[in-house]
C-alpha positions, -999 to +999 in steps of 0.1 A: -583-341+470-573-335+434-541-322+419-525-316+385-496-339+376-471-330+348-447-356+336-424-364+306-437-390+282-416-415+263-418-393+232-404-363+250-437-344+253-451-332+286-482-351+298-509-336+320-531-356+343-557-348+370-551-372+400-575-378+428-562-389+462-580-405+491-563-413+524-529-406+508-533-429+478-541-420+442-575-436+435-583-421+401-563-405+372-577-386+343-554-380+314-559-345+299-534-347+271-497-341+262-481-310+247-449-302+229-448-264+235-452-241+265-484-227+250-499-261+246-489-271+281-505-239+295-537-248+277-537-283+291-531-271+326-560-247+323-582-275+311-571-297+340-579-269+365-614-266+350-619-303+356-609-299+392-631-268+396-661-285+381-663-308+412-662-279+437-691-261+452-687-223+456-686-208+491-711-181+480-738-181+453-731-148+435-754-155+406-780-131+420-756-102+414-751-110+377-763-083+353-789-093+329 
């Protein structure tokens, strides 16, 4: 299981990490970055979500319906 962790850094910025849990314990942490503004934070959260989504397999393969 993976989740996005937001935290305050010592410099006052907001840090974003992707944390992976196994059996209730964090086993891996990927630091995405830190932001000073809401817009920057939003960008980092989207990037973190794309890291999580990269490891997922879709339920249905919809590529056959893509227009060429």
